[in-house]
C-alpha positions in Angstrom: -28.4 8.1 -1.5 -29.7 11.6 -1.9 -28.0 14.4 -3.9 -26.6 16.1 -0.8 -25.0 12.9 0.4 -23.6 12.1 -3.0 -22.2 15.6 -3.4 -20.6 15.5 0.1 -19.1 12.1 -0.7 -17.6 13.4 -3.9 -16.2 16.5 -2.3 -14.7 14.4 0.6 -13.0 12.0 -1.9 -11.6 14.9 -3.9 -10.2 16.6 -0.7 -8.7 13.3 0.4 -7.0 12.8 -3.0 -5.7 16.4 -2.9 -4.3 15.8 0.6 -2.7 12.5 -0.5 -1.1 14.1 -3.5 0.5 16.9 -1.5 1.4 15.1 1.7 3.0 12.1 -0.1 5.8 14.5 -1.3 6.9 14.9 2.3 7.2 11.1 3.0 10.5 10.1 4.4 12.9 8.0 2.3 14.3 6.5 5.5 13.2 3.0 6.5 10.1 2.7 8.7 10.0 0.7 11.9 9.4 -2.7 10.2 12.2 -2.1 7.6 14.6 -1.0 10.3 13.9 -4.1 12.4 14.3 -6.3 9.4 17.7 -4.7 8.7 18.8 -5.1 12.4 17.8 -8.8 12.3 19.3 -9.5 8.9 15.9 -10.4 7.5 16.0 -7.8 4.8 18.1 -10.1 2.5 16.6 -13.2 0.9 17.6 -16.6 2.4 18.0 -18.2 -1.0 19.9 -17.1 -4.0 17.9 -15.9 -6.9 14.9 -14.9 -4.7 14.2 -11.2 -4.9 11.4 -8.9 -3.9 8.2 -9.1 -6.0 7.7 -6.5 -8.7 5.9 -3.4 -7.6 4.6 -0.3 -9.4 5.2 1.7 -6.2 8.9 2.1 -5.6 10.1 4.3 -2.7 6.9 6.5 -2.4 6.9 7.0 -6.2 5.5 5.4 -9.3 7.8 3.3 -11.4 8.5 4.8 -14.8 8.1 8.4 -13.8 11.0 10.8 -13.1 11.5 11.6 -9.4 10.0 14.7 -8.0 6.8 16.3 -6.7 4.5 15.0 -9.5 5.8 11.4 -9.1 5.1 11.4 -5.4 1.7 13.1 -5.9 0.7 10.5 -8.5 1.8 7.7 -6.2 -0.3 9.2 -3.3 -3.4 9.6 -5.5 -3.1 6.2 -7.1 -2.6 4.5 -3.7 -5.6 6.3 -2.3 -7.7 5.3 -5.2 -6.7 1.7 -4.8 -7.6 1.7 -1.1 -10.9 3.4 -1.9 -11.6 0.7 -4.5 -10.9 -2.1 -2.1 -13.1 -0.5 0.6 -16.0 -0.1 -1.9 -15.6 -3.7 -3.0 -15.6 -5.0 0.5 -18.6 -2.7 1.4 -20.5 -4.1 -1.6 -19.8 -7.6 -0.6 -20.8 -7.1 3.0 -23.8 -5.0 2.2 -26.8 -6.4 4.1 -29.6 -7.7 1.9 -33.1 -7.7 3.3 -34.1 -11.1 4.7 -36.9 -13.0 3.0 -39.1 -12.5 6.1 -38.7 -8.7 5.9 -39.6 -8.7 2.2 -42.8 -10.6 3.0 -43.9 -8.0 5.6 -43.9 -5.1 3.1 
């Protein structure tokens, strides 16, 4: 990767993180389509006593442990975007094509 591509990638990631930090503040607290359907069908409650939802650091478009407000939502958007970026980079590294032995012999 040459310097121009690396710089473009870094600037693109920074812009995406800035957008995620700002736009996440405007996320609705109302249930989305899946949550609404679960509520209508009664599937939002556990079938067995003592079974709850798994622990999560993201709670209602915010980070657990931070006071509610713009910075909490912004941090959740940035952290979520970084997690997705990390997963995508890991998958790309796993799926990266390696030259076949025949191609290496030709050079």
